[in-house]
C-alpha positions in Angstrom: 0.2 0.0 0.1 1.3 3.4 -0.6 -0.4 6.5 0.7 0.4 10.1 -0.4 -0.4 12.9 1.7 -1.9 16.0 0.7 0.7 18.1 2.3 3.6 16.1 0.2 2.0 17.2 -3.0 4.3 19.4 -5.1 3.5 20.7 -8.4 6.0 21.1 -11.2 5.6 23.4 -14.4 4.3 21.0 -17.0 7.3 19.7 -19.2 4.7 19.6 -22.5 5.6 21.9 -25.7 3.4 24.9 -25.8 1.4 24.3 -22.4 0.3 28.0 -20.8 -0.2 28.2 -17.2 -0.3 24.5 -16.2 1.1 22.6 -13.2 1.3 19.2 -12.7 2.0 16.8 -9.3 2.6 13.5 -9.9 0.4 11.8 -7.3 1.0 7.9 -8.0 3.0 6.4 -10.4 6.1 4.0 -10.9 8.2 5.3 -8.7 5.5 4.9 -5.9 5.1 1.1 -7.0 2.2 1.6 -9.4 2.4 -1.4 -11.9 0.2 -0.3 -14.7 -0.8 3.6 -14.7 -0.1 6.7 -13.4 -2.3 9.1 -11.4 -1.7 13.0 -11.8 -3.1 16.3 -10.8 -3.0 19.5 -13.2 -3.8 22.9 -12.1 -4.5 25.0 -15.1 -4.3 28.6 -13.7 -7.0 31.5 -15.3 -5.8 32.1 -19.2 -3.9 28.5 -19.1 -4.5 25.5 -21.7 -2.6 22.3 -22.7 -1.0 22.0 -26.5 -2.8 20.8 -28.8 -1.9 17.2 -28.8 -2.7 13.4 -29.3 -1.2 9.9 -28.3 -1.5 6.7 -28.9 -2.9 6.0 -24.5 -6.2 6.9 -23.1 -7.0 9.8 -20.2 -9.3 9.1 -17.6 -9.9 12.7 -16.2 -11.8 13.7 -13.1 -12.9 17.3 -12.5 -12.1 18.8 -8.7 -12.3 22.7 -9.0 -12.8 25.1 -11.1 -14.2 25.1 -15.1 -12.5 23.5 -18.1 -13.3 22.6 -21.4 -11.8 19.4 -22.9 -11.5 20.5 -26.9 -11.3 17.3 -29.2 -11.6 16.5 -33.0 -14.9 15.8 -32.2 -16.2 18.2 -30.5 -15.9 20.3 -27.1 -16.9 19.1 -23.8 -17.3 21.5 -20.6 -16.5 20.2 -17.1 -16.3 20.7 -13.9 -15.9 19.3 -10.3 -17.3 16.0 -9.7 -17.3 15.5 -14.0 -15.6 12.3 -15.7 -14.1 12.4 -18.5 -12.4 9.7 -20.9 -9.8 11.0 -23.6 -9.2 8.0 -26.2 -6.1 7.1 -27.6 -5.1 9.1 -31.0 -7.7 11.8 -30.2 -6.4 15.3 -30.6 -7.0 17.4 -27.8 -6.2 19.8 -25.1 -7.6 21.2 -21.7 -8.5 25.1 -21.6 -9.2 26.8 -18.2 -12.7 28.5 -18.7 -12.8 30.0 -15.5 -11.6 32.9 -13.4 -10.5 30.3 -10.9 -7.7 27.7 -10.9 -8.7 24.3 -13.2 -8.0 21.5 -11.2 -8.2 17.9 -12.5 -7.2 14.4 -11.7 -5.7 12.9 -14.7 -4.9 8.7 -14.7 -2.7 7.4 -17.8 -0.7 4.1 -18.3 2.7 4.5 -17.0 4.1 4.6 -20.5 1.9 8.3 -20.7 3.4 10.1 -17.5 5.8 12.2 -19.6 
């Protein structure tokens, strides 16, 4: 078993090229002993967004705080606290903060997607 206390969560600037005002905290991943998935916590400041991109793994998303828009090649999906989303493999997408406060969401991906 592994427990990551809230007080030990550390946010770092996202490493994605062209990310704007995006921070991410690795909650559970390979270093914590997870054999297959990584759970990360994203924060996107007002006016921020992830870059438009696609990859061969899925994202499972859970909204925690704020208002966001998941933009995909198939349309836009507004989301907020308590909403769950699935970004399918190879689906072009980005996440946009659509509110006045910080957008926070949990993102779970296969370990190979934890970059």
